[in-house]
C-alpha positions in Angstrom: -12.3 9.8 -11.6 -11.9 8.1 -14.9 -15.2 6.5 -16.1 -15.4 4.0 -18.8 -19.0 3.3 -20.4 -18.1 0.3 -22.4 -19.4 -3.1 -21.5 -16.7 -5.0 -19.6 -16.2 -8.8 -20.1 -16.9 -10.3 -16.7 -14.6 -13.4 -16.6 -11.3 -11.4 -17.2 -12.2 -8.8 -14.6 -13.4 -11.5 -12.2 -10.2 -13.4 -12.5 -8.1 -10.2 -11.8 -10.2 -9.0 -8.8 -10.5 -12.5 -7.1 -6.7 -12.9 -7.5 -6.2 -9.5 -6.0 -8.5 -10.0 -3.2 -6.9 -13.4 -2.3 -3.4 -11.9 -2.5 -4.3 -9.0 -0.3 -6.0 -11.3 2.3 -3.0 -13.7 2.4 -0.3 -11.0 2.5 -1.9 -9.6 5.7 -2.7 -13.0 7.2 0.4 -12.7 9.4 -0.1 -14.2 12.8 3.1 -12.3 13.9 1.4 -8.9 13.4 -0.5 -8.9 16.9 2.5 -10.4 18.8 5.9 -9.2 17.2 6.2 -6.4 19.8 5.8 -9.1 22.6 8.4 -11.2 20.9 10.8 -8.2 20.9 10.0 -7.5 24.6 10.4 -11.1 25.6 13.8 -11.2 23.9 14.9 -8.3 26.2 14.6 -5.3 24.0 13.9 -1.9 25.6 11.2 0.5 24.3 14.0 2.6 22.7 15.3 -0.3 20.8 12.0 -1.3 19.6 11.3 2.3 18.4 14.6 2.2 16.5 13.4 -1.0 14.7 10.3 0.9 13.5 12.6 3.6 12.1 14.8 0.9 10.4 11.6 -0.5 8.9 10.5 2.8 7.5 14.0 3.6 6.3 14.1 0.4 4.4 10.9 1.3 2.5 12.4 4.6 1.5 15.7 3.0 0.4 14.0 0.3 -1.8 10.7 1.9 -2.8 11.6 3.7 -6.0 14.2 1.4 -7.3 11.8 -1.4 -7.0 9.0 0.5 -8.7 11.5 1.2 -11.6 12.2 -2.6 -11.7 8.6 -3.4 -11.9 8.1 -1.1 -14.9 11.2 -2.4 -16.6 10.9 -6.1 -16.0 7.6 -7.7 -14.7 5.2 -6.4 -12.1 3.8 -10.0 -11.5 7.3 -11.1 -10.8 7.7 -8.6 -8.0 4.4 -9.5 -6.6 5.6 -13.2 -6.5 9.0 -12.2 -4.9 7.6 -10.0 -2.2 6.0 -12.6 0.0 9.1 -14.7 -0.2 11.3 -11.8 1.1 8.9 -11.1 4.0 8.7 -14.8 4.8 12.4 -14.9 5.3 12.1 -11.9 7.7 9.5 -13.7 9.8 11.5 -17.1 9.8 14.7 -15.1 10.9 12.8 -13.5 13.7 11.6 -16.8 15.3 14.8 -18.9 14.5 17.3 -16.3 15.8 15.5 -13.8 18.1 17.9 -11.0 18.8 18.2 -7.3 17.9 20.4 -7.9 14.8 18.1 -10.6 13.5 15.1 -8.3 14.1 16.8 -5.4 12.4 17.7 -7.6 9.4 14.1 -8.8 9.4 12.7 -5.3 9.2 15.1 -4.5 6.2 13.7 -7.6 4.5 10.1 -6.7 5.4 10.7 -3.1 4.1 12.1 -4.5 0.9 9.1 -6.9 0.5 6.7 -4.1 1.0 8.6 -1.9 -1.5 8.3 -4.7 -4.1 4.5 -4.6 -3.7 4.1 -0.9 -3.5 3.7 0.6 -7.0 3.8 -2.8 -8.7 0.4 -3.9 -7.5 -1.4 -0.7 -8.2 0.2 -0.4 -11.6 -0.6 -3.9 -12.6 -4.3 -3.6 -11.5 -4.7 -0.3 -13.2 -3.1 -1.4 -16.5 -5.2 -4.7 -16.6 -8.3 -2.8 -15.9 -7.6 -0.3 -18.4 -6.8 -3.0 -21.0 -10.2 -4.4 -20.4 -12.0 -1.0 -20.6 -12.7 -1.2 -16.8 -10.4 1.7 -15.5 -13.5 3.3 -13.8 -13.8 0.3 -11.5 -10.3 0.9 -10.1 -11.4 2.8 -6.9 -14.0 0.0 -6.1 -11.5 -2.8 -6.8 -8.8 -1.1 -4.7 -11.2 -0.4 -1.8 -12.2 -4.0 -1.7 -8.6 -5.2 -1.9 -7.8 -3.0 1.1 -10.7 -4.4 2.9 -9.5 -8.0 2.1 -6.2 -7.0 3.7 -7.9 -5.6 6.8 -9.9 -9.0 7.1 -6.5 -10.8 7.0 -5.3 -8.6 9.9 -8.5 -9.3 11.8 -8.2 -13.0 11.2 -4.6 -12.8 12.4 -5.7 -11.2 15.6 -8.1 -13.9 16.2 -5.8 -16.8 15.5 -2.5 -15.4 17.0 -3.5 -16.0 20.6 -4.5 -19.7 20.3 -1.6 -20.6 18.1 0.9 -18.8 20.4 -0.6 -20.7 23.4 -0.3 -23.9 21.5 3.2 -23.6 20.0 4.8 -20.5 21.0 6.5 -18.0 18.7 7.8 -20.7 16.4 4.3 -21.9 15.6 3.1 -18.3 15.0 6.2 -17.7 12.8 5.5 -20.9 10.8 1.9 -19.9 10.2 3.1 -16.4 9.0 5.6 -18.0 6.6 2.9 -20.4 5.3 0.6 -17.4 4.5 3.4 -15.7 2.5 4.1 -18.9 0.5 0.3 -19.1 -0.4 0.4 -15.5 -1.4 3.2 -16.3 -3.8 1.2 -19.2 -5.3 -1.7 -16.8 -5.7 0.3 -14.1 -7.4 1.1 -16.4 -10.2 -2.5 -16.0 -11.4 -2.2 -12.3 -12.0 -2.7 -11.5 -15.6 0.1 -9.2 -17.2 -0.1 -7.9 -20.8 2.7 -5.6 -21.6 3.2 -5.8 -25.4 5.1 -2.8 -27.0 2.8 -0.6 -29.0 4.7 -1.6 -32.3 4.2 -5.4 -31.8 1.4 -6.7 -34.2 -1.7 -8.3 -32.7 -1.8 -12.1 -33.2 -4.8 -13.3 -35.1 -7.5 -14.7 -32.7 -6.0 -12.9 -29.6 -7.3 -9.6 -28.2 -5.7 -6.3 -28.9 -3.4 -5.7 -25.9 -2.7 -2.0 -26.6 -4.0 0.1 -23.7 -7.2 1.8 -24.9 -6.2 5.0 -23.3 -3.3 5.5 -25.8 -0.7 5.0 -23.1 1.8 2.3 -24.0 3.6 0.1 -21.4 7.0 -0.5 -23.1 10.2 -1.9 -21.4 12.8 0.8 -22.0 15.1 -0.4 -19.2 15.5 0.2 -15.5 17.4 3.4 -15.5 15.4 4.9 -18.3 12.2 4.0 -16.6 13.5 5.5 -13.3 14.4 8.8 -15.0 11.1 8.9 -16.8 9.1 8.4 -13.6 11.0 11.1 -11.7 10.7 13.5 -14.6 6.9 12.9 -14.8 6.6 13.9 -11.1 9.0 16.8 -11.4 7.6 18.4 -14.5 3.9 17.5 -14.4 2.2 19.6 -11.7 -1.0 17.6 -11.5 0.9 14.3 -10.9 3.3 16.0 -8.3 0.3 17.5 -6.5 -1.5 14.1 -6.3 1.7 12.2 -5.2 2.0 14.7 -2.3 -1.7 14.2 -1.5 -1.3 10.5 -1.4 1.6 10.8 0.9 0.0 13.2 3.4 -3.3 11.4 3.5 -1.7 8.0 3.8 1.2 8.7 6.3 -0.6 10.5 9.0 -3.2 7.9 10.0 -0.9 5.0 9.1 1.7 6.3 11.6 -1.0 6.9 14.3 -2.2 3.3 14.1 1.0 2.3 15.9 0.1 4.3 18.9 -3.7 3.4 19.2 -3.0 0.7 21.9 -1.2 3.4 24.1 -4.2 5.7 23.6 -6.6 2.9 24.6 -4.7 2.3 27.8 -4.9 6.0 28.6 -8.7 5.8 28.7 -8.4 3.6 31.9 -9.4 0.2 30.3 -7.5 -2.9 31.2 -5.1 -4.5 28.8 -7.7 -7.2 28.0 -10.0 -4.6 26.6 -7.5 -2.9 24.3 -7.9 -5.6 21.5 -11.7 -5.0 21.5 -11.2 -1.2 21.0 -8.7 -1.8 18.3 -11.2 -4.1 16.6 -13.6 -1.2 16.5 -10.9 0.8 14.7 -10.4 -2.0 12.0 -14.2 -2.2 11.6 -14.1 1.5 10.6 -11.2 0.9 8.2 -13.2 -2.0 6.6 -16.2 0.3 6.1 -14.1 3.0 4.6 -12.7 0.7 2.0 -16.2 -0.6 1.1 -17.4 2.9 0.6 -15.0 3.7 -2.3 -17.8 3.4 -5.0 -19.8 6.1 -3.2 -16.7 8.2 -2.6 -16.1 8.4 -6.4 -18.9 10.9 -6.6 -17.0 13.3 -4.4 -15.8 16.5 -6.0 -12.9 18.6 -4.7 -15.0 20.3 -2.1 -16.6 16.9 -1.0 -13.1 15.4 -0.7 -12.0 18.5 1.4 -15.1 17.9 3.7 -14.0 14.3 4.1 -10.6 15.3 5.3 -12.3 17.7 7.7 -14.2 14.7 9.1 -10.9 12.9 9.5 -9.3 15.6 11.6 -12.3 16.4 13.6 -13.0 12.8 14.5 -9.3 12.1 15.3 -8.9 15.0 17.6 -12.3 14.6 19.2 -12.0 10.9 19.8 -8.7 11.2 21.3 -9.4 14.3 23.5 -12.5 12.7 25.0 -10.2 10.3 26.9 -12.9 7.8 27.3 -13.4 4.3 25.6 -16.4 5.9 23.8 -14.0 8.1 21.9 -12.9 5.1 19.9 -16.2 5.3 18.1 -15.1 8.7 16.7 -11.6 7.3 16.1 -13.2 4.5 14.0 -15.1 7.1 12.0 -11.8 8.9 11.5 -9.9 5.7 10.3 -12.7 4.8 8.0 -12.9 8.2 6.4 -8.9 8.3 6.1 -9.1 4.8 4.4 -11.6 6.1 1.9 -9.6 9.3 1.4 -6.5 7.1 0.7 -8.2 4.9 -1.9 -9.7 8.0 -3.7 -6.3 9.7 -3.7 -4.6 6.6 -5.1 -7.2 6.2 -7.8 -6.8 9.9 -8.8 -3.0 9.4 -9.0 -3.3 6.3 -11.3 -5.7 8.3 -13.5 -3.1 11.1 -14.0 -0.1 9.0 -14.6 0.9 8.6 -18.2 3.6 6.6 -19.9 5.4 3.5 -19.1 6.6 4.5 -15.6 3.4 3.8 -13.6 4.8 1.7 -10.9 7.8 4.1 -10.6 5.6 7.1 -10.1 3.4 5.2 -7.6 6.5 4.1 -5.7 7.6 7.7 -5.4 4.4 8.4 -3.7 5.2 5.4 -1.5 8.6 6.9 -0.7 7.1 10.2 0.1 4.6 8.5 2.4 7.5 6.7 4.3 9.3 10.0 4.9 6.3 11.6 6.3 5.7 8.5 8.4 9.1 8.8 10.0 8.4 12.6 10.6 5.1 11.7 12.2 6.8 9.2 14.4 9.4 11.8 15.6 6.8 14.6 16.0 4.3 12.3 17.9 7.1 11.2 20.2 8.0 14.7 21.1 4.4 15.9 21.6 3.3 12.7 23.5 6.3 13.0 25.8 5.4 16.6 26.7 1.7 16.5 26.7 0.4 12.9 26.3 -1.0 10.6 23.7 -4.4 12.4 23.4 -2.8 15.7 22.6 -0.4 14.1 20.2 -3.3 12.5 18.3 -5.0 15.9 18.1 -2.0 17.6 16.8 -1.4 14.9 14.3 -4.9 15.7 12.8 -3.7 19.1 11.8 -2.2 18.1 8.3 -5.7 16.9 7.2 -7.2 20.3 8.0 -4.3 22.1 6.1 -4.8 19.9 3.1 -8.6 20.5 3.2 -8.0 24.3 3.3 -5.6 24.0 0.3 -8.1 22.0 -1.8 -10.8 24.6 -1.0 -8.5 27.5 -1.9 -7.5 25.8 -5.1 -11.1 25.2 -6.0 -12.0 28.8 -5.5 -9.1 30.1 -7.5 -10.0 27.6 -10.3 -13.8 28.7 -10.2 -12.7 32.3 -10.4 -10.5 31.6 -13.4 -13.0 29.5 -15.2 -15.7 32.0 -14.5 -13.6 34.9 -15.9 -13.3 32.8 -19.2 -16.9 31.7 -19.2 -15.8 28.1 -19.5 -18.5 26.7 -17.2 -18.1 23.1 -18.4 -14.6 22.7 -16.8 -16.0 23.2 -13.4 -17.4 19.6 -13.4 -14.0 17.9 -13.0 -14.5 15.2 -10.2 -12.2 14.1 -7.5 -9.5 15.8 -5.3 -7.7 18.4 -7.3 
């Protein structure tokens, strides 16, 4: 990972990180999260209809992901971060005001669009601002803590949703969710954003805003930005490989999360115990995000070993078919969160040019495609062999990626050894 040795001014970095953590927390402080499936069922939707809504949600992400990333690069990343909570707030309001399948479908389209506005823009803004301050090396730590802040928002939502639902029904839960989104929009206005073209002269008394890495964030226009981002992924193998790594590592456990309640019920516990087992999983995810600073020290082989841990803990925890297996699943989800943060940090370090959000959004789009594929594959396997077997099968991609990383490392070692270029073997991070 990129490391910057220069002394970093604390106040600007602190403002950026506290704004980011507050934004991440409020964006996930959505009381509808734990109960929206109940809202769908109480409205009379079948399991098939609810599943189709999930597909619409993922499809919306694919549709809006890359265009919104290019928009963020061409216009303003902070603007998109302010708009995103407003779009998702409209979705939540629609659900509780007009509960019906068409309203739920439109709501998922809006939610998907809101998620796409954030994806790419957030990572690009944070990396660019840290890089401007000479603190790009802090990115994995900052991103890990931001993901943890989001998890805490989900946990608080889980605690508050029940009492609020009992007191005011779905309208009260929806109103609280909309309020959290409005607060997130207010917080997003505090994000710094410095994107002066490289030819613009510095103003006396103001800091030099040119990125220290030599990469300039200009505003070439939406279409040119989109083309540049796609071209970078298509023609630059390291970027393309890391985009695929982000997609595989993120999509698998992200899709499996939707099925953890079903897996919990299969262990024989009552419905009232399921939230406690899920809380254990989110504790694992929180720990994984906080371990990002330690994870920076992992080389390619260490990262491969981390993916093996994910695969083994996923399969083992599911196949035990006992509530104790959720301890292993918590380890798997925590390791997967850490692997996701490290892969994203590696991607940001490899992107060049002014299309940072566009390239990041391409990784997000690839993730959404793999999420849908995982949904379909999981449904087929679970129908034939049960949830535990489906979890174990879904762990396979992590093993495959780990083997690819090990094989690539061996080839690279052999190539460098043949040249006698020993110093090149010290490159950190997943390759």
